C-alpha positions as CSV (number, residue, x, y, z in Angstrom):
1,X,0.1,0.1,0.1
2,X,1.6,3.4,-1.0
3,X,0.2,6.0,1.7
4,X,2.2,9.5,1.8
5,X,3.2,9.9,5.2
6,X,1.3,13.2,5.1
7,X,-1.8,11.6,4.3
8,X,-4.7,11.3,6.9
9,X,-6.1,7.7,6.8
10,X,-8.7,7.7,9.7
11,X,-9.1,4.6,11.8
12,X,-11.9,2.2,10.1
13,X,-11.2,3.1,6.6
14,X,-10.7,0.3,4.3
15,X,-8.2,0.7,1.6
16,X,-6.9,-1.8,-1.0
17,X,-3.6,-2.7,-0.7
18,X,-2.9,-2.0,-4.4
19,X,-4.4,1.8,-3.9
20,X,-2.6,5.1,-3.5
21,X,-3.0,8.0,-1.7
22,X,-1.4,11.0,-2.1
23,X,0.5,13.9,0.3
24,X,-2.2,15.6,2.5
25,X,-5.5,13.6,1.3
26,X,-7.6,13.1,3.6
27,X,-9.9,9.7,3.9
28,X,-12.8,9.4,6.3
29,X,-13.3,6.4,9.1
30,X,-16.3,5.0,6.6
31,X,-14.6,5.2,3.7
32,X,-14.0,2.1,1.2
33,X,-11.4,2.0,-1.7
34,X,-11.0,-0.5,-4.1
35,X,-7.7,-1.8,-6.0
36,X,-5.3,0.4,-8.0
37,X,-7.7,3.8,-7.2
38,X,-5.1,6.8,-6.8
39,X,-6.1,9.4,-4.6
40,X,-4.2,12.5,-5.1
41,X,-2.8,15.2,-3.1
42,X,-5.0,17.6,-0.7
43,X,-7.9,15.4,-1.9
44,X,-10.8,14.7,0.3
45,X,-13.0,11.3,0.4
46,X,-15.3,11.6,3.1
47,X,-18.7,10.1,4.3
48,X,-19.8,6.6,3.8
49,X,-18.2,6.5,0.6
50,X,-17.1,3.0,-1.8
51,X,-14.9,3.7,-4.5
52,X,-14.6,0.7,-7.0
53,X,-11.2,0.0,-8.9
54,X,-8.9,1.9,-11.0
55,X,-10.6,5.3,-10.1
56,X,-8.5,8.3,-9.8
57,X,-9.4,11.2,-7.3
58,X,-7.3,14.5,-8.8
59,X,-6.1,17.0,-6.2
60,X,-8.2,19.0,-4.3
61,X,-11.3,17.4,-5.6
62,X,-13.9,16.5,-2.4
63,X,-15.7,13.3,-3.0
64,X,-18.6,12.2,-0.5
65,X,-19.1,15.4,1.6
66,X,-22.5,15.7,3.0
67,X,-25.1,16.8,1.0
68,X,-25.7,20.6,0.5
69,X,-29.3,20.6,1.1
70,X,-30.8,22.4,3.9
71,X,-33.0,19.1,4.8
72,X,-30.1,17.2,5.6
73,X,-29.9,16.6,9.6
74,X,-26.6,14.6,9.7
75,X,-27.9,11.2,8.6
76,X,-26.3,8.0,7.8
77,X,-26.1,8.3,3.7
78,X,-23.9,7.0,1.2
79,X,-22.0,7.5,-2.0
80,X,-21.2,4.7,-4.2
81,X,-18.7,4.7,-7.3
82,X,-17.8,2.2,-9.8
83,X,-14.6,1.3,-11.6
84,X,-12.7,3.3,-13.9
85,X,-14.1,7.0,-13.3
86,X,-11.8,10.1,-13.2
87,X,-12.6,12.8,-11.0
88,X,-10.6,16.2,-11.7
89,X,-9.3,19.2,-10.1
90,X,-12.0,20.8,-7.3
91,X,-15.0,18.3,-8.5
92,X,-17.6,18.0,-5.8
93,X,-19.6,14.8,-5.6
94,X,-22.3,14.4,-2.6
95,X,-23.7,11.5,-0.8
96,X,-27.8,11.2,-0.5
97,X,-30.2,12.2,1.6
98,X,-32.8,9.9,3.3
99,X,-35.6,11.7,1.1
100,X,-33.8,10.7,-2.0
101,X,-33.1,7.3,-0.9
102,X,-30.1,7.9,0.6
103,X,-27.8,6.8,-2.1
104,X,-25.5,9.2,-4.9
105,X,-24.7,6.6,-7.3
106,X,-22.0,6.6,-10.2
107,X,-21.1,3.9,-12.7
108,X,-18.3,3.1,-14.4
109,X,-15.7,4.6,-17.1
110,X,-17.2,8.3,-16.5
111,X,-14.9,11.7,-16.7
112,X,-15.8,14.4,-14.3
113,X,-13.8,17.3,-15.6
114,X,-12.4,20.0,-13.3
115,X,-14.8,21.9,-10.7
116,X,-17.9,20.1,-12.0
117,X,-20.6,18.9,-9.4
118,X,-22.9,16.0,-8.5
119,X,-25.6,16.7,-6.1
120,X,-27.3,14.7,-3.7
121,X,-29.1,11.5,-4.6
122,X,-27.9,11.5,-8.4
123,X,-27.8,8.3,-10.4
124,X,-24.9,8.6,-13.2
125,X,-24.8,6.0,-15.6
126,X,-21.5,4.3,-17.3
127,X,-19.4,6.7,-19.5
128,X,-20.6,10.2,-18.9
129,X,-18.6,13.0,-19.8
130,X,-18.9,15.7,-17.3
131,X,-17.2,18.6,-18.7
132,X,-15.9,22.1,-16.8
133,X,-18.0,23.4,-14.1
134,X,-21.0,21.6,-14.9
135,X,-23.8,21.5,-12.0
136,X,-26.0,18.5,-11.3
137,X,-28.6,19.6,-8.8
138,X,-30.2,17.2,-6.6
139,X,-31.8,13.8,-7.8
140,X,-30.5,14.3,-11.6
141,X,-30.8,10.8,-13.5
142,X,-27.8,10.2,-16.2
143,X,-28.5,7.1,-18.4
144,X,-25.7,6.0,-19.9
145,X,-23.1,7.6,-22.1
146,X,-24.5,11.0,-21.6
147,X,-22.1,13.8,-22.6
148,X,-22.4,17.7,-20.9
149,X,-20.3,20.2,-22.3
150,X,-19.0,22.9,-19.8
151,X,-20.8,25.4,-17.7
152,X,-24.2,23.5,-18.4
153,X,-26.5,22.8,-15.5
154,X,-29.2,20.5,-14.9
155,X,-32.5,21.2,-12.4
156,X,-33.6,18.9,-9.7
157,X,-35.1,15.7,-10.9
158,X,-34.5,16.2,-14.3
159,X,-33.5,13.0,-16.3
160,X,-31.1,13.0,-19.3
161,X,-31.5,10.0,-21.4
162,X,-29.1,7.6,-23.0
163,X,-26.3,9.0,-25.5
164,X,-27.6,12.3,-25.4
165,X,-25.6,15.3,-25.9
166,X,-26.0,18.7,-23.7
167,X,-24.3,21.7,-24.9
168,X,-22.2,24.2,-23.3
169,X,-24.0,26.5,-21.3
170,X,-27.2,24.9,-21.5
171,X,-29.7,25.0,-18.6
172,X,-31.6,21.7,-18.4
173,X,-34.9,22.4,-16.7
174,X,-36.7,19.2,-18.3
175,X,-35.8,15.4,-19.2
176,X,-34.0,15.5,-22.4
177,X,-34.7,12.1,-24.5
178,X,-32.3,9.7,-25.3
179,X,-30.1,10.1,-28.3
180,X,-30.8,13.9,-28.4
181,X,-28.8,17.3,-28.5
182,X,-30.0,20.1,-26.7
183,X,-28.8,23.8,-26.3
184,X,-29.8,27.2,-25.1
185,X,-30.2,29.2,-21.7
186,X,-33.6,27.2,-21.7
187,X,-32.5,23.9,-23.2
188,X,-34.3,23.3,-26.5
189,X,-34.0,20.4,-28.7
190,X,-31.3,20.7,-31.7
191,X,-31.8,17.8,-33.4
192,X,-30.3,14.2,-32.7
193,X,-26.8,13.2,-31.5
194,X,-26.0,11.5,-34.8
195,X,-22.4,11.7,-34.2
196,X,-22.6,10.0,-30.6
197,X,-24.8,7.5,-31.8
198,X,-22.3,6.2,-34.7
199,X,-19.3,6.5,-32.1
200,X,-21.4,4.2,-29.9
201,X,-21.3,2.0,-32.3
202,X,-25.1,1.9,-33.8
203,X,-25.7,0.6,-36.9
204,X,-27.2,2.7,-39.8
205,X,-30.3,0.9,-39.4
206,X,-30.6,1.5,-35.7
207,X,-29.9,4.9,-36.1
208,X,-32.4,5.4,-38.9
209,X,-35.3,3.7,-36.7
210,X,-34.2,6.3,-33.9
211,X,-34.4,9.2,-36.6
212,X,-37.9,8.1,-37.8
213,X,-39.2,8.0,-34.0
214,X,-37.9,11.3,-33.4
215,X,-39.9,13.2,-36.7
216,X,-42.7,11.4,-35.7
217,X,-42.7,12.5,-31.9
218,X,-40.9,15.9,-32.6
219,X,-41.6,17.1,-36.0
220,X,-45.3,15.7,-36.8
221,X,-48.5,18.0,-35.6
222,X,-49.0,15.1,-33.1
223,X,-49.7,15.4,-29.7
224,X,-47.3,13.2,-27.2
225,X,-49.5,10.3,-26.5
226,X,-50.4,10.2,-29.9
227,X,-47.3,10.3,-31.3
228,X,-45.9,7.7,-28.9
229,X,-48.8,5.5,-29.8
230,X,-48.0,5.6,-33.4
231,X,-44.2,4.8,-32.9
232,X,-45.0,1.9,-31.1
233,X,-47.2,0.9,-34.0
234,X,-44.6,1.6,-36.4
235,X,-41.2,1.2,-35.0
236,X,-41.8,-0.8,-31.5
237,X,-40.0,-3.7,-32.6
238,X,-35.9,-1.7,-32.5
239,X,-35.0,-1.7,-29.1
240,X,-33.4,1.6,-28.9
241,X,-36.7,3.0,-30.3
242,X,-38.3,1.1,-27.3
243,X,-36.0,2.5,-25.0
244,X,-36.9,6.4,-26.3
245,X,-40.2,5.4,-25.9
246,X,-40.0,4.0,-22.5
247,X,-38.4,7.1,-21.6
248,X,-41.1,9.6,-23.0
249,X,-43.7,7.6,-20.6
250,X,-41.8,7.9,-17.6
251,X,-41.3,11.7,-17.6
252,X,-42.5,13.7,-14.6
253,X,-41.2,17.1,-15.6
254,X,-41.9,17.3,-19.1
255,X,-39.8,16.7,-22.0
256,X,-37.6,18.9,-23.8
257,X,-38.6,20.1,-27.3
């Protein structure tokens, strides 16, 4: 185990022998750190936080501190992080609240660029790329492989669907459907994330199915319920389209248009 002599590892912390803890880092007493995870200089890993394997926490990041929520009263809530995530300088990740289920979750293979923030009770899927100074409020859900550009923000309880792309300086106030691109001070649809779908390995046939569904829902004069019914009738056999429809049906805040 490589622990710098100036680091503080509180009694009770579980640190894998292959992990590295840098100078002046602080590891709290309820933290569990997995194999080959590296915590950099002056970083803090606090709370009931579990970091999986091969994560990297850069200097001055604060992972697992208490929620920025006035309702929080010191309850024992958690942060659960998967494998191979990168938290760059100044990143802050909060634990959950009892009102939100008690757990903030982050999947695997994500990149959180400098000064980005993940609020309490968020659920971030695999492969997210969160650019500099992005802010996710409490209870935000990101499905897999979401990309959010710099200085964007998401309102509480918003969902952002799989392979969606959020442009820089965008304010997300309603749900962003899977495979879509949004932009603007108050997010508006800006088309499909065709480049993202191609990079993810979706075939032309799969992308074509999503394009047809998008046109029916957002480029016709149909109401949402009527458009969904038409998509299910004509394209419901496509896996990606079925996911798109399930997301639309599950909205509580409304769909970005």
